C-alpha positions in Angstrom: 9.8 -15.5 18.1 6.1 -16.5 18.4 4.8 -17.8 15.2 1.2 -17.5 13.9 -0.5 -15.4 16.5 -3.8 -15.2 14.8 -7.3 -16.8 14.7 -7.1 -19.9 12.2 -10.9 -19.6 11.9 -13.8 -17.8 13.4 -14.2 -19.6 16.9 -17.6 -20.6 18.4 -16.2 -22.6 21.3 -18.0 -22.5 24.6 -15.4 -20.2 26.1 -15.7 -17.6 23.4 -19.5 -18.0 23.4 -19.7 -17.4 27.1 -17.2 -14.5 27.2 -19.1 -12.6 24.4 -22.4 -13.3 26.3 -20.9 -11.8 29.5 -19.3 -8.8 27.7 -22.3 -8.0 25.3 -25.3 -9.9 26.6 -25.6 -11.4 23.1 -25.1 -14.5 21.3 -22.3 -15.0 18.8 -23.6 -14.1 15.3 -23.0 -16.8 12.5 -24.0 -14.5 9.6 -21.7 -12.0 8.2 -23.3 -8.5 8.3 -21.1 -5.4 8.4 -24.2 -3.3 9.0 -25.3 -5.4 12.1 -24.0 -3.8 15.4 -23.7 -7.3 17.0 -21.6 -8.6 14.0 -19.3 -5.6 14.4 -19.0 -6.1 18.2 -18.1 -9.7 17.7 -15.2 -8.7 15.2 -13.8 -6.0 17.7 -14.0 -8.6 20.4 -12.0 -11.2 18.4 -9.3 -8.5 17.8 -9.3 -7.4 21.3 -9.0 -10.9 22.8 -6.2 -11.8 20.4 -4.3 -8.6 21.3 -4.9 -9.3 25.1 -3.4 -12.8 24.6 -0.4 -11.7 22.7 0.4 -9.0 25.3 0.1 -11.5 28.0 2.4 -14.0 26.4 5.0 -11.1 25.8 4.7 -9.8 29.3 5.1 -13.5 30.8 8.3 -14.1 28.6 10.0 -10.9 29.7 9.1 -11.5 33.4 11.0 -14.9 33.2 13.8 -13.4 31.1 14.2 -10.0 29.6 14.7 -10.9 26.1 13.5 -9.6 22.7 10.0 -10.9 21.8 8.4 -10.8 18.5 5.0 -12.1 17.2 4.6 -13.1 13.5 3.4 -9.9 11.7 3.0 -11.3 8.3 -0.8 -10.9 8.8 -0.4 -7.0 8.5 -2.4 -7.1 5.2 -4.6 -10.2 6.2 -8.4 -9.9 6.0 -10.9 -9.8 8.8 -11.1 -13.7 9.3 -7.7 -13.6 11.0 -8.8 -11.2 13.6 -5.6 -9.3 13.7 -5.4 -5.7 14.8 -2.5 -3.6 13.6 -2.0 -2.9 17.4 -0.5 -6.4 17.5 2.7 -4.6 16.9 2.7 -3.3 20.5 3.4 -7.0 21.6 6.6 -7.1 19.5 9.9 -5.2 20.2 10.3 -5.1 16.4 8.3 -6.4 13.5 9.1 -9.5 11.6 7.2 -11.7 9.1 7.5 -14.0 6.2 6.0 -13.2 2.7 5.8 -15.0 -0.7 3.9 -12.6 -3.0 6.8 -11.2 -5.0 8.7 -7.9 -5.2 5.7 -5.6 -5.4 4.3 -7.1 -2.2 7.8 -7.2 -0.5 8.3 -3.5 -1.1 4.9 -2.6 0.3 5.3 -4.7 3.3 8.7 -3.2 4.1 7.1 0.3 3.9 4.4 -0.8 6.4 6.9 -2.3 8.7 9.0 0.9 8.6 6.3 3.0 10.0 4.8 0.5 12.3 7.7 -1.2 14.0 8.8 -0.1 17.6 12.4 -0.6 16.9 14.6 -0.7 13.7 15.7 -2.5 11.8 12.7 -4.7 11.3 13.1 -8.2 9.9 11.8 -9.3 6.5 11.8 -13.1 5.8 11.1 -15.2 2.7 11.9 -18.8 1.9 14.8 -20.3 0.1 12.5 -22.6 -1.7 9.6 -21.6 -4.0 7.3 -21.7 -1.1 7.1 -23.3 2.3 5.2 -26.3 0.9 8.2 -27.3 -1.4 11.1 -28.7 0.5 13.6 -28.9 -2.3 13.0 -26.5 -5.3 15.3 -23.7 -4.6 14.6 -20.3 -6.1 17.0 -19.0 -8.8 19.9 -17.1 -7.3 18.9 -13.9 -8.9 15.2 -14.2 -7.7 16.4 -14.9 -4.1 19.0 -12.1 -4.1 16.4 -9.6 -5.4 13.9 -10.5 -2.8 16.6 -10.3 0.0 17.8 -7.0 -1.4 14.3 -5.5 -0.9 15.2 -5.7 2.8 18.5 -3.7 2.1 16.6 -1.3 0.0 14.5 -0.5 3.1 17.4 -0.5 5.6 15.9 -3.8 7.1 17.4 -7.1 8.2 16.8 -10.2 6.0 16.1 -13.8 7.1 16.0 -16.5 4.6 13.9 -19.5 5.7 15.1 -23.1 5.2 14.0 -26.4 6.5 15.7 -29.1 8.5 16.0 -32.6 7.1 13.9 -35.3 8.9 16.9 -36.5 10.9 17.7 -33.0 12.1 20.5 -32.3 9.7 21.0 -29.5 7.1 22.2 -29.7 3.5 25.7 -27.9 3.5 25.3 -27.2 -0.2 22.3 -25.0 0.5 24.4 -22.9 2.9 27.3 -22.6 0.4 24.5 -21.2 -2.1 23.1 -18.8 0.5 26.5 -17.7 1.6 27.0 -16.2 -1.9 24.0 -14.1 -1.3 25.1 -13.0 2.1 28.6 -12.1 0.9 27.1 -9.8 -1.8 24.8 -8.1 0.7 27.2 -7.8 3.7 29.4 -4.8 2.3 26.2 -2.6 2.3 25.3 -3.1 6.0 27.5 -0.4 7.4 25.6 2.1 5.4 21.9 1.2 6.4 19.6 3.0 8.8 17.9 6.4 9.0 14.6 7.8 8.1 12.9 7.0 4.8 12.0 10.2 2.9 8.9 10.2 0.8 6.5 12.8 -0.6 3.2 10.6 -1.0 1.7 8.2 1.5 -0.6 5.3 0.5 -3.2 5.0 3.3 -3.9 1.4 4.5 -7.0 0.9 6.7 -7.1 -2.4 8.5 -10.7 -1.7 9.5 -11.7 -1.8 5.7 -10.3 -5.4 5.3 -13.7 -7.0 4.5 -16.3 -7.1 1.6 -19.7 -5.5 2.3 -21.1 -7.6 -0.7 -20.7 -10.6 1.7 -23.4 -9.3 4.0 -25.9 -12.0 4.6 -23.4 -14.9 4.0 -22.8 -17.5 6.6 -19.3 -17.4 8.2 -18.3 -20.7 7.0 -18.8 -19.5 3.3 -17.3 -16.1 3.6 -14.1 -15.5 1.5 -13.0 -12.5 3.5 -11.6 -10.6 0.4 -11.6 -6.8 0.6 -12.1 -4.3 -2.3 -9.7 -1.9 -0.4 -6.6 -4.0 -0.8 -6.4 -3.9 -4.7 -6.2 -0.1 -4.5 -3.5 0.0 -1.8 -1.3 -2.5 -3.9 -2.2 -0.8 -7.2 -1.3 2.7 -5.8 2.1 1.5 -4.5 2.9 -0.2 -7.8 1.9 3.0 -9.8 4.0 5.2 -7.5 7.0 2.8 -7.7 7.1 2.4 -11.4 6.7 6.2 -11.9 9.5 6.8 -9.4 7.4 9.1 -7.1 8.8 8.8 -3.5 6.1 6.9 -1.5 5.7 5.4 1.9 2.7 4.2 4.0 0.5 5.4 6.7 -2.2 3.3 8.5 -5.3 3.9 10.6 -3.3 3.6 13.7 -0.6 6.0 12.9 -2.2 8.8 11.1 -0.1 11.2 13.2 2.6 10.3 10.7 0.6 11.9 7.9 2.5 15.2 8.4 5.6 13.5 7.2 4.1 13.6 3.6 2.8 16.1 1.1 0.0 13.9 -0.3 -1.9 10.9 0.6 -3.7 8.3 -1.4 -7.0 7.0 0.1 -8.2 4.1 -2.0 -11.8 2.7 -1.6 -11.7 2.9 2.1 -14.8 1.4 3.7 -14.5 2.7 7.3 -13.6 6.1 8.6 -14.1 7.7 12.0 -14.9 11.3 12.6 -11.6 11.7 14.3 -9.7 10.1 11.3 -11.7 12.5 9.0 -10.6 15.4 11.1 -7.0 14.5 10.6 -7.3 14.3 6.7 -9.3 17.6 6.8 -6.5 19.3 8.7 -3.7 17.7 6.5 -5.5 19.3 3.3 -6.3 22.6 5.0 -2.7 23.0 5.9 -1.5 22.6 2.3 -1.5 18.7 1.8 -3.0 16.9 -1.3 -5.7 14.2 -0.8 -6.4 11.6 -3.6 -9.5 9.7 -2.6 -11.4 7.1 -4.6 -14.8 5.3 -4.4 -16.7 5.4 -1.1 -13.7 6.8 0.9 -14.9 8.6 4.0 -18.4 7.5 3.6 -20.4 7.3 6.8 -23.2 4.8 6.0 -24.5 4.9 9.6 -25.3 8.6 9.7 -29.1 9.0 10.9 -29.8 11.4 8.1 -28.4 9.0 5.6 -25.1 7.9 4.1 -22.7 11.0 3.5 -19.1 11.6 2.9 -17.4 12.8 6.2 -15.0 14.7 3.9 -17.5 16.1 1.5 -16.4 19.7 2.2 -12.8 18.7 1.3 -13.6 16.5 -1.7 -16.1 18.9 -3.2 -18.7 16.2 -3.8 -21.9 15.0 -1.9 -22.7 11.3 -1.9 -25.9 10.3 -3.6 -25.6 6.5 -4.1 -24.0 4.3 -6.7 -24.6 3.9 -10.5 -24.0 1.3 -13.0 -23.5 -2.4 -12.6 -20.9 -4.6 -14.2 -19.2 -2.0 -16.3 -19.0 1.7 -16.3 -16.9 4.5 -17.9 -15.1 7.8 -17.2 -15.4 10.4 -19.9 -12.7 13.0 -19.7 -13.7 16.6 -20.0 -10.1 17.8 -19.4 -7.6 18.1 -22.3 -4.7 16.6 -20.5 -6.9 13.5 -19.4 -8.1 13.1 -23.0 -4.5 13.0 -24.1 -3.5 10.6 -21.4 -6.1 7.9 -22.5 -5.6 8.6 -26.3 -6.7 7.0 -28.6 -9.6 5.8 -26.3 -12.7 7.9 -25.8 -13.4 6.8 -22.3 -11.8 5.1 -19.4 -13.2 1.6 -18.7 -13.9 0.4 -15.1 -15.3 -3.3 -14.5 -17.9 -2.4 -11.8 -20.2 0.3 -10.6 -19.2 3.8 -9.5 -20.2 6.2 -6.7 -22.9 8.6 -7.8 -22.3 12.1 -6.4 -23.1 15.8 -6.9 -20.5 18.5 -7.0 -20.3 21.4 -4.5 -19.5 25.0 -5.3 -16.0 25.6 -6.5 -15.4 22.0 -7.5 -13.9 21.3 -11.0 -15.1 18.3 -13.0 -12.4 16.7 -14.9 -14.4 13.7 -16.0 -18.0 12.3 -15.9 -19.5 8.9 -15.4 -21.0 7.3 -18.5 -23.0 4.2 -18.4 -22.9 1.5 -21.1 -25.2 1.8 -24.2 -27.3 -0.9 -22.6 -27.1 -2.2 -19.0 -24.9 -5.3 -19.0 -27.4 -7.0 -16.8 -30.3 -6.5 -19.1 -28.9 -7.8 -22.5 -29.3 -11.6 -22.9 -30.1 -14.2 -25.4 -34.0 -13.7 -24.8 -33.8 -10.0 -24.7 -32.8 -8.0 -27.8 -31.6 -4.9 -25.7 -27.7 -5.4 -26.2 -25.1 -3.4 -28.1 -22.2 -6.0 -28.8 -21.8 -9.7 -28.5 -18.6 -9.5 -26.4 -18.7 -6.1 -24.5 -20.7 -3.2 -23.4 -19.7 0.1 -25.1 -20.3 3.4 -23.5 -23.6 5.3 -24.3 -23.5 7.6 -27.3 -24.3 10.5 -25.0 -21.6 11.3 -22.5 -23.0 11.2 -18.8 -23.2 14.3 -16.6 -22.6 12.7 -13.2 -19.1 13.8 -11.8 -16.4 11.0 -12.2 -13.2 12.8 -11.5 -13.4 16.0 -9.4 -10.7 18.4 -8.3 -11.3 20.9 -5.3 -9.2 23.4 -3.5 -9.7 23.4 0.3 -7.7 25.7 2.5 -4.2 25.7 1.4 -4.3 22.3 0.0 -6.3 20.4 -2.8 -8.2 17.2 -3.3 -8.9 15.0 -6.0 -12.0 12.5 -5.9 -12.5 9.6 -8.4 -15.9 7.8 -8.6 -14.2 4.4 -8.8 -10.8 3.0 -7.4 -9.0 3.1 -10.8 -5.6 2.9 -9.0 -6.5 -0.8 -8.4 -6.4 -1.7 -12.1 -3.5 -3.3 -13.8 -3.6 -1.6 -17.2 -0.9 0.9 -18.1 -3.7 3.4 -18.9 -4.6 3.3 -15.2 -1.2 4.2 -14.1 -0.9 6.9 -16.6 -4.0 8.6 -15.4 -3.2 8.2 -11.8 0.3 9.5 -12.2 -0.8 12.5 -14.3 -3.4 13.5 -11.6 -0.9 13.2 -8.8 1.7 15.3 -10.6 -0.8 17.8 -11.5 -1.8 18.2 -7.9 1.6 17.7 -6.4 4.2 19.4 -8.5 7.9 19.1 -7.5 10.4 19.3 -6.3 10.1 15.8 -4.7 12.7 14.4 -2.2 14.2 12.7 -5.2 13.7 12.2 -8.9 15.2 9.2 -11.0 15.4 8.7 -14.7 15.5 5.0 -15.2 13.6 1.8 -16.2 10.2 1.3 -14.4 11.4 -2.0 -13.0 14.0 0.0 -10.8 12.8 1.2 -7.4 14.7 3.9 -5.5 14.6 4.8 -1.8 16.2 7.6 0.0 17.3 7.4 3.7 18.4 10.5 5.7 21.0 9.9 8.3 21.1 13.4 9.9 23.7 12.5 12.5 26.1 11.5 9.8 25.0 14.3 7.5 24.3 12.2 4.5 21.4 10.9 2.4 21.5 7.2 1.3 20.2 6.5 -2.1 19.5 2.9 -3.0 18.3 1.5 -6.4 17.1 -2.0 -6.9 16.2 -3.7 -10.2 12.9 -5.4 -9.0 12.6 -7.8 -12.0 15.1 -10.5 -11.6 14.3 -12.0 -14.9 16.0 -8.9 -16.6 19.3 -10.4 -15.5 22.0 -10.0 -16.8 20.7 -6.8 -18.4 22.4 -3.9 -16.6 20.3 -0.6 -16.0 21.7 2.8 -15.3 20.0 5.8 -13.7 20.2 9.5 -13.5 19.4 10.6 -9.9 18.4 13.9 -8.5 18.2 14.3 -4.7 17.1 17.2 -2.6 19.6 18.4 0.0 18.2 19.5 3.5 17.5 23.3 3.4 20.4 25.4 4.2 22.9 22.6 3.4 25.3 22.0 0.4 26.3 18.8 -1.0 30.2 18.1 -0.5 30.5 14.6 -2.1 28.6 11.8 -3.8 30.1 8.4 -3.1 29.4 5.0 -4.9 29.0 2.4 -2.3 30.3 0.2 -0.8 33.7 1.3 -2.4 33.1 5.0 -1.4 34.3 5.9 -5.0 33.6 9.5 -5.8 30.9 10.2 -8.4 30.8 13.5 -10.3 27.7 15.6 -9.4 26.2 19.0 -10.1 23.5 21.4 -8.9 20.3 21.2 -11.1 17.6 23.5 -9.6 16.6 22.2 -6.2 18.5 19.0 -6.7 22.0 17.5 -6.7 22.2 15.3 -9.9 24.5 12.4 -10.5 24.8 9.4 -12.7 24.6 5.8 -11.4 26.5 3.6 -13.8 24.6 0.5 -15.2 24.1 -2.3 -12.5 22.8 -5.8 -12.5 20.6 -5.8 -9.3 21.4 -3.1 -6.7 23.4 0.1 -6.5 23.8 2.4 -3.5 25.3 6.0 -3.2 25.9 8.4 -0.4 25.1 12.0 -0.8 27.3 13.9 1.8 26.4 17.5 2.8 27.7 20.1 5.2 
C-alpha cells in the first residue's frame, strides 16, 4: 500500500519548470486562469506526471515481487490542487482509501469505488478515533459500527485505522472493543459480492473540480473549491433519502451509463464533444437526463459559449442572470404544490439565462429579486427589506426549469444546481422531477425511514438478489426501524424464497405488480435478506 500519492502543493521546482519548458515551450504559470491554455496545459501536465510516477512505482514493485499494489485513492473527490486524475486507479489492483466525512460521504465514496475499481472487493477505511489527529478519543461503538457497515452495505472490505503507541505496542483493550464490531459483521461476509443494481446515476466529473471564480488569483491564494461537488453530494443524499436506487458514473467510465435509466449531471464545468455524444445517445435511446446550471457549456466555442447538448436539453445558452439571490417561479401545478406554501423557490446565487427551443415545456421561470441585492445599501434607498431580497412582484419570463423530449428519452434542465441545497424543499422538488421523468418500476422500492439506505446486489451465478438495509444515523440507536421492501426479479424468473440473513430464516413474501414484496422486521443498525429465484 502506497500512501498519499498526490501533489501536496503546486510545484515550481527547477525540475518541473524545466520539464514543462521542454514539453510546451512555456514557463510555469503562477496565476490561476481556467480560460488560459497555458494554465490548462500545466494542470494536465501535473496529472500526467503524477500518473506516470504511480505507474512506474507499481511496475517496479511487481517486477521485484508479484504482489498486490494499491495507491491511496482517498483523493477521488479531491480538487485540482492535488493533481490527481481518476486514472490513478490504473496503478492499483483494487481501490482503497480512508475517509472521515460521515455516512453520506462514505456511501458516495463506496459507489464511486464500486464502478472504478479494477478488482472487487475494494477496501473502505476509517479511523477508530474521531480523526487521525486524535490519538485517544474513540468513536462511540454505534458510530464506528455504522461506518464499518457502510462497507458491508456495498459488498466491500472494511479496514479500521489505529495508531501504535510510541514504544511500538498496542492497547489490547482497543482490540477487544474492535473485536465486538468484527464479530457482528463477520456473519454477513459469506453473502457479499455481485453487481450493484441502480436506476439513476450521479455523474461526477473530475475535470470540473475547480472554481472559475478564482480566475486571476495567485496559486498560493487559491482555495481550490469546486461548485460541482455540492451538487454531486446533494444529489446522492436526495436519492438515498428518497430510496431511489442510485449509483455513480464518472468522466472516465461513461461507457457504464447504459447500466442506468437516468443520470444527474450537476453543475458540470467541463464536457468534451465525445462525452456530449455519449449523453445524447443515452437520451436518444430512452434514457433520462437531469442537467443543472452550465452543464455541457462549451465556453471556448469560436462562435461564442453554447450548450453542447442544447438539442437534448431544449434550451440555448444566453449568459447568466441575477447576482446574490434569485428565484424559480413554478408555472406547473405539481411544482407549485411541492413548494407550498412558498410562492417561489429560492437560490443563493445567479442562474443561467437561456431561451427555449421548439417543443420544450417550461415548468418554472427565473424571477429576479425586487431590487438587485448588490444595489441596496445604507446610502442607496433602493432596497425592499432590511434582512432579505424578496422576488419581484412580476414573475420573470426566462426559462428556469425546462422539460424536453429527445428521441425516445427525456431531459430536464434547471437554471441553477438546486440539488446542491440542503433544504427539504430542494429534495422535494428534485425527487418530484425525477419520479415524473422516470416512472417505475425501479430495481427496488422500500418504505422506511429516510435515514435507512438500501442497496441491491445481483449474484447471477447463485440466482439471488442480496438486499441490504442500513440505518445511517447512529444517533437513533437504540430505536429500531423496520421496512417494507419490493424487489424486481430478473425477467422470466420467479422468486422461490426470501431469507433473512445471516440466519437464513424464511420471510413470507408476495407478488405485487412487477415486484416481490416482503417485510423486514425492525432492526437496530443493519438487516440483510436474500431473494432467491429460479
